[in-house]
C-alpha positions, 0 to 999 in steps of 0.5 A: 636588849631588843632580843631579850625584849622580843623573847619576853614578849614571845613568852608572854604570848606562848606561855599562856597558850601552852598552859591552856593546852596542858590544862585542856589535855589534862581536863580531857583525860580526867573527864574521860576517866570520870566518864568511864567511872560513871559508865562503869559504876556498879561494876567490880571486875572481880576477876580482872580482864576476862579471857573470851570463852572458846566457842566452836565457830562453824566457820561458814562463809560470811553471810549478809546479815539483816534485822528482821522486821519484828526484831526487838533489841534488848537493853541489859543495863550497865552491868552483866554478871560473870560467875566463877565455877568450882568443881564437884568430885565423884565419890567412891560410893557413887562410882560403885552405884553407877557400875552396879546399875550398869551391870558391872560385877568385876573390880575396875582397873586403874587407868591414867593417860598422858596428862590425865588424873587417875581414873577407873575403867570397867569393861564387860564384853562390849560395854565400857565404863570410865570414871575420872573422879577428880574431874567429875567425868563419866563416859559409858558406851555399849557397843552391842547392836540395838535390839527389838524396838520397845521405845516409840517416843522421846517422852518414853526415852526421857523417862528411861534416862531419868530413871537410870540417872536417879538409880545411879545417883547422878540426877541431882540438880539436873533437868531435861533440856532437850531430846531428839531421835538419833541413829546408833551405828557402832560407835557413831550417834547421829541426830536424825529423824529418819531410820532412827533407832534410839533417842538422845536426852540431855540433862543440864543443871538449872542455874537460877537466872543463867541461860546456858547454851553449851552444857560443859563444866557446869553439869550435864548428862547426855544419855542415849537410849536405844530403841530396845530401852537399853542405855547405849551411851552416857557422857556426864559432867558432875554439876559444878557450884558457883563460888563467886560472882563478878559484875562487868560493864556491858556492851551497849545494844547499839554497839552489839547490833553494829558488830552483828551487821559487820560480821563480828560474830561467831555462828555456833549453831545451824540446823537445816532440814532437822539436821544440826551441822558441826564445824566445817560441815556446811559453808554455803550460807548466803543470807541471815535474818535475825528475829530474836536477841537475848542474853545467854551464858557460855561455859568456858571449860578452860577458864571455869567461868560462865560468861555473858554473850548476846545471842542472835537467832534467826533464819539462814538462806543457803545458796542451794535454796534451802533454809535453816535456823542459826544462832550467833554470839557476841561477847556482852562484856565491854572489849576493854575488860576482855583479854585480847586473843 
């Protein structure tokens, strides 16, 4: 009898505590759902979780990162856009027009490599033109040595490149984004102002309200103009179209700055003494000072999305005393809406 009474007394004490604990845990969980709902209000996550874009990280040693005295951090609100892209194919009349403008008179050969779509290849002497109509890709190379110098400025080269694209019917929706002197030696083209014998002009598609830093599937033309005014190279991707837009919760600027300081970024660009370095070519970066923050878009060729990224730009100091310009990226979408690597 005494035991039963004791158990009843214990139940009277502990049952309310257990019930209160269950109510508290449920309220916290529900409250977190409400908090997340409020925080993510105005987003639709139209494409489910997004796989982060593939970015060619330069793999430099992890430098110390500082905020510049004049750095203004930017608040991009609660949501950022993600745009889904749709291919544009190259039609037969465009193929014929381009081949004619480059001086090819023979019929093309049908080509198909491992895992590739059916394509067309024209060859005349040291000139080769390859077109993959379904993927909207074109490459052209003229291996002839550069002749007597006729082009003296990037402005002249841009005009030659633009006239060539217009004549070939490839200029639609493309705008000049940058140009630079280059050195052409056989199949190699290097960006340099010393001993240059040509110019590179890059044309990209202007998507309204998207600042795209890596022209890829969204449409671009890379034209190398020789100092003799000839077209030496063409790499072209037909401009894609935006088929759908989704809205995703954005990382707060404070979190972005913490990730920056912690080294959770990808250094995609470094220019030292006018030379733009690629993967594995430079590693002795000791210090980075960030002077600018902006929202940019990265074109992910495998997923076919334009993805939003925080871009941090600034000055790098190298261990050998040189200085350079750098660009670092952090995905702007909240991590819980990104696929894990």
